[in-house]
Phi, psi and omega in degrees: 000316179299320180292316180297316178297318181295330181267355182286136187281332184273191180275136185238156172227123182248126180236159178234123184295346178269357182268132183299319181296323176299315180300320179293318180299322185263000188297315181281108183273082180218153180298317183297319179298314184286330175293320177295316182295321189255016178299122180081358181272131178264328181225122173256125179241127180234117175266154183051045186293342182293345180277352183271121181302138178056037185300323181298312181294324179293317178295320179301316180297317178299312182297319184285329191251347182246107185299138171066008178288140174247135184231133181234114179241146177219164179197145179282342175258091186298320182296314183293318180296316180296316181299320187271343183239342189298303187297313180296338186256013178302127181083355182242358186219161175236115179281146174229124182269113181269101183277176166299168180309138167271160179297330176298322178289317181297330181298343178289340180241008179232146168267177185299322180294316179296321177299317178297317181291332183266002183301317179298321177300321180296320181288329182270316190248355176077199191225023173297141188309312183295324180295316180299324185274346176289149188249014177215150180297321182295319178294322178296315179301313182298316180297315182294319178296318177295323180295318179296314186285323185264298186288309185297310181290330175297317178298319180296321181299336181281352183287146178293131173080007179263113183247342185235089182290337179294321177290325177297317178295319177298322177297315178299321179296319178295320177296321179299321181285345179249020180305127180087356179248155177292141187252132174258117180294324178298315180296318178298317180299319179296318180292329185261352182071040178220166182284161176302319181294322178293319177301313180298319179297314181297318180295322177298315180296320179296328177291332179284344175265006179059038172269312181227167175212158184253138167253124175272170180273138178271138178199144169252037175067027172285138190298334185268357182269143173291133182238333187256350185288163177215150174240146180243136180232163177262141176296335182222129180298324183297319177296317179301312183290326179294325181297327181250008177061039185243097179238019181294159180301149179300332183292341182242008184266154175262352186246023182300320179299320179293320178297318179297315179297314180299316181298312185292318180294319179296319177297322180293322178292320175301316179301317179297316179295315184291333179267001183052041182273169182243031177293147173248146187238137181214171161246169181224136177202148175256165180294339178267011169099359175286136184208160175224137187295316185216132170243134174246135174238141176215105189066232179268358183276138177237125177239129182249140181226133175246134185251128178225125174283328179277184181269011180296149180235088181287151177271165178295130177304136184303316182296323180290314180299323182288322186267341180228065185296336182275351183285147174272158181219131183218136173271129178248120177226190185294337183278338185232007188292334184300323177290336181283324183266000000 
């Protein structure tokens, strides 16, 4: 935000939603108040906007009544900001999802050798900016654990209808342990002592905070294909590992394949967001166990990707090759992943 404001050619006003004076300035929701406040202002920037009461309605009034005003709002609580500003601004705003660093961004400060050497760090500690810039494993672990306990759970507490954050954390831990596997809501509910519907609601809310995301199963209604199943992944490997306290070396882990899969799919989603592309993402599996880790569709094009941390070279599943002959298929491993992300 500071960089955008600094490079903007017109007159700017920068406010902070956590500042008492800002709250006072915006408190009176009237056209006359906002016209006086924004007279001569070309760009209004508000950070931590979710703390401002009725922020959505106030922004709508500004946009509708003040000609040529440009407004840029951000917030560290994505769910709360979206909830309070989203509906009033439908058709009047463009959302931008600011993810953790993508590998493309990190490549601006790394050469190819450093990227290769840091790959294990990406799988273990993720790509949040502060984590990437820290220079020791212990500092990264401490930061991620604090982030999970303070920021992540704080964000969850702001959700409507969430009264038991311990169960929410337990749910996240179970999802972390099932990364890359199909998830049964009934089974999760039984383990947590909650209904299937509550599990689905919690997972939906967690996806709105950009903690996790769901991949659905791809199918063209072939009888042998899985159609209703879903897999859940974390936007950041470091958050996933911090939730279950697992930062051990890849050489001694049993979940390296899952970490590799989570990392590559998340990087691909970041790429899609940053390029404003319209790719759709799925996994594919048949009832007899043939499967592919990731399918991308764009229009009529289908691209299939299989992820392997080892040097194995799997062949295209027979059922997929037979039913989708026009689809491309590619193995992604440590030797060629840079072009994929």
